[in-house]
N, C-alpha and C positions, 0 to 999 in steps of 0.2 A: 504493500500500498504506500501511495506516494506521501511524502511529510508535509502535509498540508497547513496553511498559515493560518492562526487562529485570529478571528474578528471578534471582539467583545463589542456587541452593539445594546444599545437599550430601545425599549420602545414605552410608549404611552398608551395606557387605558382611561380615555376620557371619556365618562359619561355625564350626557346632559337629556333631561325628559325619559331618563331609562332606555337611550340608546347612546351607543358608544362610537366614537369618531374613527373611521378606517379613511386611507388616502390610496388612490391608483397610482402606479409608479409611473416615471415617466422616461427613466434611465434606459439606454438600449439594450441593456441584460437582462431586466426585468419588467420591461414596458406591458403593461395593461394588468399587472397584477396586484392586487391589494395587498395592502400592509398595515400594522398598527401604526403611526408615524413613530419618529425617533431618528437615531444614527449612529455612526462609530464613537468609540470612546477615543478620548485623544490619550497619548503619554502624559501620565499624573493628573489625569482630571479623573473626579469624582463620577460615578454614575448618574448621583441628581445633577452635577454641575453641566453633566453630559445633554443629559436630556432636555434639560431647560435651555441650554445653549440651542440646541437642535431644533427645538419645536418655535424659538424665536425666530430661528433663521428660515425652516421649512415652511411653517405656517403662519408668520407674523403675530403671534401670542405670547402673553408673558404668564407662567404657569408655577405651581408650586409640585414639586414632587412628593408623594405620601410614599406607604409602605409597597414590600416589592409584590408582585402579584403571582409572578408563575418563571420559572428559568429554561429553556430550552438550547439541548446541544443540535446541531443539524451538519451532515457534511452535504457541500454541495459540489460539484464538479471540480474546480479547484480552489477550493477554500472550505475552512470549517468555521461554523460560525457559534459562538455562544452569546445567544439571544435573551436579555433579561428584562421583562416587563413591571411597571411600575405603574400603580395608581396615578394619575397626575389631575388636575384641578387647574381650569382656566382663570387666572387672577384679572386678566386687563387683554381686551382685544377681542375680535373674533377670526376662526381658522380662515387662512385665505390661502388658494393654489398659488402657491411659490414655486415648490417644486414638483406638485403634484399635476397631474392630468384632470384628476377629480379628487372632490372629497365628499364624503356622504356621512351622514349619524343614520347609523342601522341598529334596529330592534336585534338583539343579540340573537333571538329564535331564527331571525334570517340571515345570519352572518353565511350559512351553508350557503345560501345562492350566491357567493361571489367568490372566484379564484384567487385564492391568496398565495402567497409566496409558502414554500416547503415549510421553512423555520416558521413562520406563522401559526401555520395550521391546529400544533397542539394548542397553542393558547386560544385558538377560537373553540377548540373541545372542551378545553376547561373550564372556559366561560359560559359555555350550553351547560355545563353540569350544574 
C-alpha cells in the first residue's frame, strides 16, 4: 500500500430551524459533490481556529465552534483524510457561496438525497441515527 499523506480537516455541523447547512463543491477534483463546510488545518493551528477561519473565508460568516460531533478517517486514491466534525453556531452574517456552487439548509432526514463526498457519508449516517 502506498504511503498516503494525511490531511487533517475540520467541518461544521450548523443547524438552523432543524436543518443542517451543506455545500456543493466547486473544485475540479470533487466538483458537484456535497460536504459539510470546513477545510484543512494549517500547521500549528487548532481545530477551532481552523474551522472559524475556513467558515469566514468560504461562507463569509463569523462562527463559534462547539463540541466535537464525530471523527472519520478515509482513504481516497491519493491521500488519507482525518475529518473531524464540530457543532458550530453562526454569530454574525448569512452564509454566502464564496467557494461553493450551492449552499442548502437540509432536513437531516433528507440528507440521503444528496451525493456526498465519501469521507462525509459517515457523518450523514451518524446525524440520521
